[in-house]
C-alpha positions as CSV (number, residue, x, y, z in Angstrom):
1,Q,182.9,125.7,89.8
2,V,184.2,128.0,92.6
3,Q,182.6,131.4,92.6
4,L,182.9,134.1,95.2
5,Q,180.4,136.9,95.4
6,E,180.9,140.0,97.7
7,S,177.9,142.1,99.0
8,G,177.4,144.9,101.5
9,P,176.4,148.4,101.6
10,S,177.5,150.6,98.8
11,L,177.4,154.1,100.7
12,V,178.6,154.1,104.5
13,K,178.4,157.2,107.0
14,P,181.9,158.0,108.8
15,S,181.9,156.0,112.3
16,Q,179.7,153.4,111.0
17,T,180.3,149.6,111.3
18,P,179.4,148.0,108.0
19,S,179.7,144.3,107.2
20,L,180.5,142.8,104.0
21,A,179.8,139.3,103.0
22,C,181.8,136.7,100.6
23,T,179.3,134.0,99.5
24,V,181.0,131.1,98.3
25,S,179.7,128.6,96.1
26,G,181.0,125.5,94.5
27,V,183.3,124.6,97.5
28,S,182.8,124.5,101.5
29,I,184.7,127.4,103.4
30,T,185.7,124.3,105.7
31,T,187.8,122.4,102.9
32,N,190.9,121.4,103.9
33,G,193.7,123.7,103.3
34,A,191.7,126.5,102.2
35,Y,192.3,130.2,103.5
36,W,189.8,132.9,102.6
37,N,191.0,136.5,102.2
38,W,189.9,139.9,101.8
39,F,191.4,142.6,99.7
40,R,190.6,146.2,98.8
41,Q,191.7,148.7,96.4
42,P,191.3,152.4,97.1
43,P,190.5,154.6,94.4
44,G,193.8,155.5,92.5
45,K,195.8,153.0,94.7
46,G,197.0,149.4,94.4
47,L,195.5,146.3,96.0
48,E,195.7,145.9,99.8
49,W,195.5,142.7,101.7
50,M,193.6,143.1,104.7
51,A,192.9,139.6,106.5
52,S,192.5,135.9,106.1
53,I,190.8,133.2,107.8
54,S,191.7,129.5,107.9
55,R,189.1,126.4,107.5
56,D,189.5,126.0,111.1
57,G,189.0,129.6,112.1
58,R,192.6,131.0,112.3
59,T,192.5,134.5,111.5
60,D,195.3,137.1,110.4
61,Y,195.2,140.7,109.8
62,S,197.2,143.3,107.9
63,P,199.5,145.4,110.6
64,S,198.3,148.4,108.6
65,L,194.8,148.4,109.0
66,K,193.8,151.6,110.6
67,S,190.3,150.9,111.2
68,P,189.1,148.1,113.4
69,T,188.5,145.0,111.3
70,S,187.2,141.2,111.9
71,I,187.1,138.4,109.7
72,S,184.9,135.4,110.4
73,R,183.0,132.5,108.8
74,D,179.5,131.3,108.6
75,T,179.3,128.0,107.8
76,A,175.9,127.6,107.8
77,K,175.7,130.4,104.7
78,N,179.2,129.1,103.4
79,Q,180.3,132.8,103.7
80,V,183.0,134.6,105.1
81,P,181.8,138.1,106.5
82,L,184.0,141.0,107.0
83,H,183.2,143.4,109.7
84,L,184.5,146.9,109.5
85,S,184.6,149.4,112.4
86,S,184.7,153.2,112.8
87,V,185.1,153.5,109.1
88,T,186.5,156.8,107.7
89,P,186.5,158.0,104.0
90,E,190.0,156.4,104.0
91,D,188.0,153.1,103.8
92,T,186.4,153.9,100.5
93,A,187.6,151.1,98.2
94,V,186.5,148.0,96.0
95,Y,186.6,145.2,98.3
96,Y,187.4,141.9,97.1
97,C,187.1,138.4,98.5
98,Y,190.0,135.9,97.4
99,K,190.8,132.3,97.6
100,W,193.5,130.7,95.8
101,L,193.2,131.2,92.1
102,Y,189.6,132.6,92.7
103,W,188.5,136.4,93.1
104,G,185.1,137.6,93.6
105,Q,184.1,140.5,91.2
106,G,184.0,143.1,94.2
107,T,181.9,145.3,95.9
108,Q,182.1,149.2,96.0
109,V,182.1,150.8,99.5
110,T,182.1,154.4,99.6
111,V,182.2,156.1,103.1
112,S,181.0,159.8,102.9
113,S,178.7,162.0,105.1
């Protein structure tokens, strides 16, 4: 059974560089055809796609992202990290990991001084 579990700091200060992790179980992140995605949902707003990474490491990013963002793979831990930079209160959201048909439960990140 495929499961995705997000984790990361729940409260960060503006300008910090938090990293989130999507820990995957039940399937390898390098499995053929797999694309791993991060989404987020700010309070009162819709779901926003942020970035994806393929099994061989190719990345794509939403052009609407305002803060520098990087998605990567950790094959040893079977994780898909998301690295945020120079966060602002606009980055406050629930962050979700997604692979076709499977969602994580999300992790809340609040940016506040």
